N, C-alpha and C positions, 0 to 999 in steps of 0.2 A: 191315622191318628196314633199318637204315642201311647195312649191308654190301652190300645188294642194289641200292642206288642207283647208277646209272651215274655215272662221273666227270664227264661233261658237266653232268648235273643238279646234282651237288654243287657244281661251280664256279658254276653259275647261282645257286644259293642263296647262296653266299659273295659273289658279285658284287653282288646286289641287296639283301641283308638283313643284311650284316655290316659293321661299321665297321672302320677301319684298325687300331686297336689290337687289336680282336678277331680280325682275320685272322692276326696273328702268334701269338695265343693258340691259335687253331684249328690252326695248323700244328704245334703241340706236343701235340695231343690224341691222335693215333694215327699210325702209319706211313702209312696210306693217305691221310689228310688232309694229312700232310706232303708226300707225293709229289704230290698234286694242286696244292699251293701252292708247290712247290719252284722251278719254272721262273721265271726272272727276266723272261721275255718275255710273261707272261700279260697279257691285256687288263685284268684286275682291278687290277694294280699301276699301270698307266697311268691308269686311272680314278681311283684313290685319290690319285695324285700330282696330277692335274689339279684336284682339289678342295681342295688345300692353299692356304695363303696365297700370294698372288702374290710378296710379298717373299722368301719362302723359295724358291719355284719358280725365280725368276730370279737367285738368288744365284750368283756365280762359284764359290763353294765347292761348291755342289750340282752344277753343270755338270760337275765333274770326275768325278763318280760315273757309272759306265757303265750301270747298270740302274735301272729304275723301282722295283724292290723295294728296292734299296740306298738310293735316295733317300727312300723312305717310312720305312725303318728309321732313317735319319738324322733325319728329322722327329720321330720318337718319342723320340729321345735328345737332341733339341735343348734349349735352355734354356727353362724355364717362364716364360711371360709374367706369371704372377701370383705366383709364389713366390720373391721376391727382396727384399732390403732396399731402403729408400727411396733410397739413394744410387746405386743401380745401375739402369740402364734397358737393356732388351733391344732391339736394333735389329730392323727389319722382317724380316731374313732368319732370325731366331730362332737364329742360330748365333754372333752377335757381340754382346758386351755392352760397355757403357761404364760406368765407375765415376767418379762425380763426386768429385774429390779433397777429402775432408773429413778434417781432422786428428783423430787419436785415435778413429777409428771402425772398427768391425769390421763388414764387410759379407759377405753370402753370397748365393748363388743356387743353385737346384736345377735338375736336368734334369727333363724331363717324365716320364721313365720311370726308376725306380730300378734299381739293379743289386744282385744278390746274389752272394755268393761260393759 
């Protein structure tokens, strides 16, 4: 049974077999999994952060965040590199966008992760 797994083994499974987006989903599965992933100082968050795009990792905006978990959460909520109009381009940090000034155009961009009320 999953309840009998030690927390160390559970964290090992999360670390090696679960991607970044799924880690945040796993933290909402149950209270125990949330407690395992709650700490901002876990090695799992640093590993996930180190695998992100270099432009994002070295952004001055990201350096202001104190924990690796917060930085990973910011990445999931950053602008989507693929879901935007042709007059907008997303810079390498994934947080800044540039709109080419085109008259009478309506442009839009979405984040990587949607939000629900």
